[in-house]
N, C-alpha and C positions, 0 to 999 in steps of 0.2 A: 448436657452441655459440656464440652471439653475445655480444658484450660489451655490457653494459647498465649505464649509469650510474645508481646508486641514491643518492637524496638521504638524507643523515643526518637523524635526528629533529630535531636542532638547526636544520638548514637549513630543514626544513619548518615548524618553529615560527616561525622568523624571517619567512618568507614570509607565513604566515597572520596573523601579528601586524601586518605592514605592511598587508595587505589589510583587516583589521578596523579599523585606524586610520582608513581612508578610508570604509569601509562605515557606521560608526556616525555619520558626520557628514552623511549624507543626511537630507533632510527627513522621510522616512517610514521611518527606520531602526527595525528590530524586533529583539528578542532571539531566542534559539533556540526559544522557544515561540510565536513570532509576536506577542508583546505589544509595543506601541509603546514606544520608549525615551523616558524623560522628558527635559525640558530644552527651552529656547527656541531659536529659530533663531539668535539672536546667540551663544548658547553653542555651538551647532553650528558656526558660522563660526569662532569662536575655536578650537574643537577641530580644525577642518579646517586652520587656519593652523598650529597646533601640530603636527599630524600631518605636514604638508608640511615643516616645519622639521626634525622628527625624521628623516623619510625622506631629506631632503637631507643631513643630518649623517651618517647611515649611509652613504649613497652616497659622500660625500666621504671618510669614514674608509676604506671599502673601496678606493677609488681610490688613496688615499695609501699604504695598506699594500701594495697589489699594483701600485703605479705602475711599478716597474722592469720586471716581467714584461710589463705591458701595453705599455710603451714598446718592449721587445724584440719583442713580437708585432707592433706597428705597423711597426717597422723591417723585420721579416721579410716582412710583407705588402707593403710598398713595394718591397722587393727582388724578391719574386716577381712583382709586377705589371710592374716594369721588365723582368724577364727575359722575360715573355710579350710585351711590346710591342717589345722590342729583343732578339730571340733571338741567341745567339752562333752564329757560323757553325759548321756541322758539322765535325767533325774530318776531316782528309784521309783518303781511303780508298785503299788499295793497289789497283793495277790493272796490267794488262799494258801495259808501255811498250816501244815499238820502239826498240832501241838501235842497230840497223844494218839496212840494206836495200840489196840489190844485185841487178842483173839484167843481161841481155845489153846493155841500152842505158844502164844506170846503173852507174857505177863504184863499187866498194866504198869505204867511208870508214872513219874510226876507229870503234871499238866501245868505248864507255865503260860499264862495268858497275859497279854499286854493290854488288850482292849476290853476284856471282860465279856465279849460277845462271841459265843461259840456256836458253831454249826456241827451237829453230831449226826453221823450216818451209822446205821447199825443193821445187823442181820443176826437173828437168834433162832435156834431150832427148838427152843423150849422157853418157859417163863423166865424172865430176867429182871433184875433191878441193878441200876448203875448209880453210883454216888461220886461226888467230888468232896473230899475231906480237906478243909483248910487246916493250917497249922494250929489255929485256935478257933473254937466255936463248933457248932453242930455241922454235920454233913449235909450237903445239898443234893437232893434227889434230882438226877437229870433224866432218868428213864425208868419206867415201871411197866412191864408187860406181863400179862397173865397167860399169854399163849405165844407160840412161835410167830415170827414175822420179821419184816424188814421195813426200813423207812428212814426218815430224817426228822430232826427236831432242832430247835434253837433255844439257847439259854443265855440270859444276861446275869452276870455276877461281878463281884469286885475283882479287878486285875490282881494277879498274884500267882502263887504256886499252890497247887492242890495235889492230893493223892487220888488217883482214880481207883475206885473199888467196884468190881463187877461180881455179881452173884447170879448164877444161872444153873438150871438143871440140864440144859442142852450141852452137848459136847462140841458141837460145831457152831461157832459164833464169831462175829467180828464187829469191832466198834472203832470209829475214827472220829477224832475231834479236831476241827479246823477253825481258824479265825482269819478274817480278812485284814491284812496289815502289811507293812513293809517287811520283807524277809530279813532275817538276821538276828 
């Protein structure tokens, strides 16, 4: 069902009254039976002037009565146009952020986690063990492999800064730790 705006009888009466005020001032105005209206052209000009004054007074009254909502509508329109012309930057989007990366040629560095939920991808050509060492407390084992392989694992820990320690007999290896968060 569609919403349809229906004019009240009073509104229709007002509109037709204003239309009739101007129609009867035409030079060849006629009544409903197509009979010419009486009166001279000077009378019609006077009636046209009076009709214009009445219509202007009605328009002024309506504008005065509804002035505040119109002003609010204008302000809302200006705001909407400004938003279209100068859109706000999109909100930041979470994405996978690399928090640590180490390889046979790149030494491991500190791991700073904000969420405490890490996704770790690895490739080792020999047995390997990887730890995260917090500033205080025991090391947390994140990976222990007894033979070569590649894969991924997840770990949950307290947010904070850790030192990544990797011990392996293989010479070619790679480890990446990522977390899903806002970049920065």
